[in-house]
N, C-alpha and C positions, 0 to 999 in steps of 0.2 A: 238507379236500380229499385229503389224504394216505392215507385211508383206501381200501381196496378194498370194492366195492360187494357186496352180498349177491346170493347167485343170483337171477337173474330180476329185478334192478334195471337201471336205466338205466346206461350206461356214463359216466364220470366226465365225458367231454368234452360230453355231452348233458343234465348235471344243470345246475341254475339255482343258482348259489353265493349263499348268503344272508350278507350283511354283518352287521355288528354292531349291537346295538339303537342308534339314535341317540337324541339329548336327546329326551324326551315332547314336549316343547313346539315341537319343529321339523317334525312332520308335522300337515298339516290334519286336521280332523276328529277330533283326538286331545284328550283332557282335559289341561288344563295342569295341572303337577306342581308346586305353589308350592315344596313341600321341595325338590327337585331344581334348581328355578330357582334358590333361595337359595345352595345348596350350590355351585352352575356359578359364580353371581357372586362368592361368597366366593373360589372358586380364580380365578377372573379376577383380582380385586383383589390376592389375595396374591402371585400371580406377577407381576404389573406392578410392586408394590412391592419384592420380594425379589430378583426375577431382576436380576442385572447382567451383561451381556454384554461378555466381555472377549477379545481376540484370542489364537489360540493360536500359539506361537513355537517354531520350529525351532533351535536352537543348533549352529552348525557349528563343529567342532573344527580350526582350521586357521591355525597360528600365523601363516604367511606372508600369508593373507588376513585376519589380525587385524590385522597391522601397519598393511596398506593401510586397513581399516576404522577403526581409531583416528586415523590421519593425516586421513582425510576428515571424521571425526566433530569431530576438533579445527577444522577449516577451517569446518565448519558452526556449531558453537558461537560460534566469533568473529564469524559472520555473524549468528546469531541475535541476540547481544547489542547488535550494532552496530544490527539493525533495532528491537530492542525501545528501545533508548537514544533513536534518532532518531524515534519513531513514537509518544512520547505527548504530543505535542503538534500542533496547527495552525499553521498560518502564515498571517496575514491583512496584506495590503498596506493602506496607509492608503486609505480610500474618497475622502477630499477632504483636500488642502493648502492652505491659503490663504497668498499671501505678499504683505505689504505693504512697497511699496520707494519710495523717493523719492531727491532729490538734495539735498545741502547744501554749503555752500560749502567746508567744510573749510580745509587750510592756505592760507595766504596768503603764507608767508614762503619760497616756493621760489624758487630763484635762475632768472632768466630768460636766464642765460648760454649754457644748452644749447640752446635753440634762438631764441630773441629776437636774440640779438647777432649770429647769423651765418645767416641765413634761407636764403642762397645755398647752403648745403652740404646743403639738404635738396632741391635741384632734382633731379629725375628724368624721365627719358624714357622712356616705356612703350613706345614704338614711334616711327618716322617721323613719324607725324602726330598722337600723344597724348604730351602731356608735362605735368608737374604743376611749376610755378614759382611759389611762393608770394613775394609780394614785401615782405611786412612782417609783422609780428604785430600782433594787435587783440585786445582784451579785449572780448568778448560781453555784451550786459546777459543778468540772469538769465531764464530762459525762453528765451533764443535759442540757449544754449551745449549744449542737449540735449533729446532728444525722448523722451517717455514712451508706451509703448502698454500692452496689456492684460497682457502677459506678457515685457516686455522694455524696455531703458532704453539709449538711444543719446548718448554723449557726442562731440561733434564735436570733431576736431583740425585738420583742413584744410578751408576753406571756398573755394568758387569762385561767387562773386555775378554775375549777368548782369541790369543795371538798364535797363529802358528806359523812358525818361520821353518822354510825347506831348503834345503841345499842337496849338494853331491859331491863325490870325490873326495879330495883332501881336505874340503872346507868342512867336512863332517865333524871331523876332530875338534875344531873351533866350536862349531856349534854345541859339542856336548859338553863342552866345557862351561860356555856361558848359559846353557839350560839348566845346569847343575845349580850353577850360582844363583839363578832366579827361581829355583823350587819348580822348573817345569818338568814336562814329562817327555823324554828323551825316547825315538822310535828310528830303528835303521833297518833298512831293507838291504840285503846281501845282494852283492853284484850278480851271482847266477841268477837272481830273479828281476834283473833290469838291464840284462844285453851286457854285461859285463862291467856297469857302473853300480857304485855303492850311492844310495839315496838314503836321506835321513829327514827327521821331522822333529821339531820341539814345540810343545804346547803349552802355553801360559795362560793361566787365568788371574784377573785382578779386579776386585770388586772396591769400590770406593764412593764416597759421598762428592758432590760437585759443590766446591767450595764458593760460599755468599751467592747462593743462586736466587735468594729473595731478594738480593738488592739489585738484579737486573731489572731494567725499565720496558713496560710493553707500552708502546707509543701508537696512534692511531688517527686518522682525520676519516670523515664520511659526509658523505652528499647523497642527495635524492633528488627523485624526478616523477611528477605525478601530473595527471590529467587536471587542469583547474577550469574547465569549460563543458557545459552540458551538451555542447555540440561535438567535442571531441577532436577539435582542431587547434588548441591551444594547451601548452604545458607550463608548468614551474617547475625550477630547477634551482636548488639550493645548496650550500656547503658550509661545513662547520668553520672553515678558514677563510669565510667570504662575508663581507659586511653588506651584501646586497644579495637579491634573489633576482633571477631572469623569468619573464613572463611572456607569452605569446607563441605564435606558430614557430616551429622549428626552423631556425636559418634566418628568422627576422625577429629574434626577441628582443625584448628591453630590460633595461637594470631599472628595479626598485629598491631605494636605499631603506631597506628593513632587513634583519639578520634574523641567524637562528642561534638560539641558546640551547646548549645541551647540559642535562643535567642527570647527576648520576647518583642512583638512589638504591636503597637496599631492597630486600623481598618486601619488608613490611611498608615500604614508602618512605622510610626516613633517610635524609641525604647521607651519602657516604664521602668521605675525603679521600681523594685520589690526587697525588702531587700537590696537596693541601689545600685543594677547593673541590666542592661539589659541582660548581656550575662552571662551564666554560663559553667564553663569547669569542668571537673571531680575534679580537685583541690580545686573547690570552694564550695564542698560538694552539699548539695540537694539543690533543688530550693525551696526558703521560701518567704514568703510574708504576711503581715498583710491584715486583710480582707479590711482597708482602702486603702491600696496599690493597691488591685486588683481591687477594684472600681475605683481608680483614673486612671485607664489605659482606662477606659470609661467615663471619665470626670463626674464621680458621688462620691457623698458622702452620707454617712446614713441620713445626714440632708437635701439632695436636695429634693425639692419638682416638680413633674413630671405631668404633663398633660396628659401623657400615662396611667396613673392610674386613672384616674378621671373617675366617673360613668356617670356625666352629669345628674343626677337625679334632681327633682326639690328642694328638702331639702338637698342637698349636700352643704357641706362648705368647699370651697376653693379645694386645691389640697392636696392629703396625701404626707406625708414625707416617702423617702424611708424606713425610720427607722418602719415605720408603715405597709406600703404595703409589704415591700421586694424588692429584685431584683436577677436576674438570670446572672450567670457569667459562660460564656461558652469559655472554653479553646480549640483553635482548634490548635491540633499539627498537622505539616506537616514536613516530612522529604523529605531530597533531597541529592543528592552526586554530584551536578553539579552546576555550578553556583557562584554567589560570596560568598566568606567565605571558600569554597572547595579548599583548599591550605595547603602546607607545612604537618604538620602532623595532619591535620584535614580532615578526610575522611566523615564525615556526619556532616550536619546542620539540626537542627530541630528548626523551627520558630514557637512560640507559639502566636498567634493573641487573644488578650483578647476581647471578645464581652462581654460588660456590659450593662445592659437593667433595667430599672425599670419594675417590674411586681410583681402581687399578686402571692405571693409564700406562701404557709402555709403546716403545718404538724400537726397530732392529735397523742397524745399520752395519752394512758388510763393505769392507774395504779390500782389495786386491791389487799387489804390486810386485812386478817382475822386476830384479834388479840383476843386469848384466854382470858378468864376472869375467875381466880381460885376461887373467891370468890362465884360467883352465879350459877356457871355450866352453864352459858350462853357463849354468843360470841359475841365481837363487830365488827364491819367491817368498813373499809372507801376505797371510789373510789374517784379517782382524774382522771379528764379529762382534759388536757392541750392542748389548741388549740394555735398554734404558728404562728407566720409570720417572714420572716429572709432571709438570703441571699443565694442562692442555687449555688453549684459549679457542673459544669458537662464538659465533655471532648467532643471532637471530634477527630478522629483518620483518617489521610490521608498521601499521601507522594507519591514520584515519583522517584524512583532509574533508573539511565541510564547506562545499560551494552550493550557493543558491541554484536551484533548477525550477523552473516554471513547472515542468512537468509533474515534479515529485509534490508541489503544492497543492497542483489541482488534484492529484490523488487523495492527498490528505484531506482537502476539503470535500471530496465526495465518500471519504471513509467517515468523515465527522456526521454528513447529513445521512447516511444511511444508520449512524449509529444514534442518531438523534429521532429517527422515526421510529427504532425499535420499542419505546415505551407505548406508543400509541398500539403498536402491533400487539403488544402483550396485554395489554388493557382490552383491546377488541376481542381476544380470546376468551378473558375473563367473562367479558360481559355477554357474550355469545354463547357460551358453555358451561360457564361455573357458577351462575345463581340462580338455577332451576327456573322456576314460573317468570321470573324478572328477566332472564335471559330469552325466553319466548316472547316477551314484549321488545326486549331490546333487538330481537332478529328480524321483527317486523318493520322497524325502524331503520335498521342498517342495512336491510336486505329487501329492496322492493322487487317484486315480482312483476315483469313486465311482459305483455304479449300484445303483439299489435292487432291480432283479431278483436281481443276483448276492448281495446282502445277505441275502436269503431262505435261502439255502444255509447260510451261515457261521452265521446266527442259530440256525437250526434245529438244527444240528449242534451248537453250543455248549450248546442248551439240553438236548439229549439227553446229553451230557457231564455237565450238571449233574444230571439225573436219576439217572445211574448213579451219580455222586459221593453224592448223598443215601442213595441206597441202602447205599454201601460204609459211610459216617460211622455210619448207623443198624445197619448188619447185619441189613437187611430183602433179600435177594436176590431169594427166592421169592413175597415177598408182593404180592398186587396192588396197584394202585395206589390205589384207593378204600379198601384197608385198611392203607395204611401208616400207621405210627405217628409223630406228629411228633418233633422232637428235642428232647430236655431240655436246661435250663439245665446240667446236670452234663454231658451230651455236648459242648456247645460249650466250655465250660471245659477238657474234657480234651484235646478236638482243638486248640484255641488254644495250651494248653501245648506241646504236641507241636510245633507250627508257630513258636513262640517258643522254642524249647529252645535256641538258640543265645544269644538275648538273656538268657534267664535265667540262664545260664551265665557270660556276659562281664561283668566287673568293671572299674571305672571306675580314675581313678589311685589313690583312697584305699582301694581294694579293696572297694568296694561294688559290688553287682550294679546294674546300668545298668537293669534292669526285676526287681521282686520279685513274690512270690506274689499278695500283695494288690493290686498294681498290675494284674496280670495278671487276677486275676478282676473288677475294675472295667472293664477293657477288653471281657472277657468278657459283662459286665450290659450295655454300650453297645453291643456287636455283636448280641447277642440282641434288644435292643429296636428296634435298626435292621431287624433280620430279622423282628421278629415284628410285621407292620404291623396284625394285627387285636387285639392286646393280650390275645392268651389265654394269654400265660405260657409259649408253648412255639414251636418253628418248623415249620410244617406243610410238606410236600412242595412246595406252590404256593408257598409263601412264599421258600423256599430256591431254586427253580429262577427265581423272579422276581427276588430279589436278583442271582444268578448273571448275568443277562441283564440289569442295570440299566444298563450301559455301552453298550448298543447304541444305533444311532440312531434305532430305534423300536421299539414294544412289539408282542406278538402282536394286540392290537386292532387296530391300525394297519394291519399286515400283512395281517390278514382283510379288511380295506375293500377291498382290491385285488382280492379275490375277488368282490365284490359287483356283481352285472350291474345292480343299479338306481343305479349311480354315475351322476352327471350326465355328459352327454357331451361337455360342454365341458372337463372334466377331463381327457379322453383327447385332446386336440388337441395337447398337448406332453409327455403322459406314454406312453413306449412300454412302461411295464410290462404293461398289460393284452394289449397284442398279444403279447408274448413269452410270458405265461401261456398264451394261445389255443395259441399255436404249440407248446408243449409238450403240451398235453393232445391235440391233433389227431396228434402223432407217438404220442402214448399210447396213443389209440384204436386207430390202426393198428396196434401191438405187440399188443393184447387181442384184436383180431379174429383174428389169426393163432394164438391159442391158446384151448384151450378152457377153459370156467369150472371145469370138473372140475379140471384140473392146476393152475388157481390156487387152488383149495381144498384140495389135497393139499399145497402149498407153504406155505399158511397152517398146516395142521396140522403139518407138520415143523417149521415156526419154534416151534410152541408145545410140542411135544414136549419130553421131558426132556433128550434130547441136547442140543438148542438151548438149554436154560436152562444147561446145564453150561457150554457153550460161550460165554453172555453171561457167568456168572460168571468166566469164565477171563479174558474180555476185559477187563472191568472191572477186575480186579486188576492185569492188565499196565498198563492205562492208568495206574492210581494209583500203581503202583511205578515207572512211566517217568520218567528225569530231565527231559523236556519233554512236560508234559501240553497237548497241542494235537488239533486236529481230523486233523492228519496222522497222529498215533498211532491214533485211532480207526480211520481208514480202513485203515491197516496192518495192524491187530488184525483188522478185520473181513475182508481179503483172506485 
């Protein structure tokens, strides 16, 4: 497209640009070239396998920025190490925790002097209308001194009974006598109000402390089930009473002879003795301790007075005893298979943290009894309402099992890689925007402006310089291009020795040259093989020019495609190159219309004259002798 048209031909702007020949099988109606298709497929596969894209880096020489970069890099590396160390496993919580608990008699030799010998010491007025004044101690039958629910157990310490006995007819006289003897309240309804039958009722109140309730034992065992595979198809099950655990798919689990250890600790993490020990293994049996021992883990007894349960009302008398108000004991079970204690034949550790707090804890129990009377054909009834305060035991389940998961490890590595890259991005921001004039220079290095249209000029200029270089190396200044002789192996060796003259004369510490003649010849052989793409044994003009432009962003064939008017229209949507080319040709056409073709022909003949040839020779020699062999040198010489 850069050639001038012959006389009588159309201007360049009106010519139709022909693109390079595309693959034979790409156009419809053409016969498929199987050999070309195979070569194309081979090149694609070879490029796919051998091409490895790597990012290009710019290294800034700046000691002050370097110190900041190394500091940020150290922090990032520490963070990356933490990410990887904490992200090679997944944490699973137990999907099921089962607790079996019950009451036992426990100790029976605890002294009663603390509460039964001085019951009046426990009297307490909550307000002017509400008060607690137990009259005596009483030992309740087994089954009456505690209440068990699905997930809690209640031990009563203070009982307030309201018993109502009802009867009718002649039995009312006997009920009146017994009610008076027990300081009860007797009520009677006349026969006129009840269909001719007299009905009577006696209400009796009794408030007392439960004897030796702190000696009762609270006993339990526990078990867990947790997912132990990142696939979710395997479960692990263990129990405090079994010296093994099960693992595998449900229904086909296998035994592993490793056990679970249960540790009882206080809220501050210190061991708490319950049943004489703070650590239970399967061979130690079930976990058992008295009410007093469990309360002691929270530094409480039933005789402790606590301000936490005070009403702070005007008529209150002091602070109530725990035996009066009650207490809440929460046992927090936390399972883990990693950390202190998990070693040897111990697979799982369950830490039970005892939380004991004074609180108003109460329960109500109502009993109804109908007693048939065979003598009077009537019926007698009894109703008891029992209001109790006491100690309540509840459970909280938690846990964290650590199992290796490749997905989590990959996530940790990705996070670490991202974290390590942050110092580079931080330094990049500082270098581009935070150092004033220096940032302007760094910006030109780190941000390369690229335009396809402007690459045409530089690429063709460098190709012309390469063409002049070939003529200078082979001393063929006046030879036509089609008649240029290829460069021989001897020419390559000669010129390569001249280029490596300094290395051939330089010696190492032992006095040996760092590059000898034989090595230079081997290098010349390799260079010639790389230049000689057609394996003809010599380097042609075309091969030399192509090698000199091998580092360009595109080759001449790709450049010619931009001048092909048959390009697809969708390619031009985001490509301004074609519009820039057409703009140049329009300007060139206007310039040509202002000059005659005769003047252009005279200019062409002048360039081809002997005087112009000598000028070209002088220009080439000056370029080769110049210390900076560049496009700027070519332009200055042409000027």
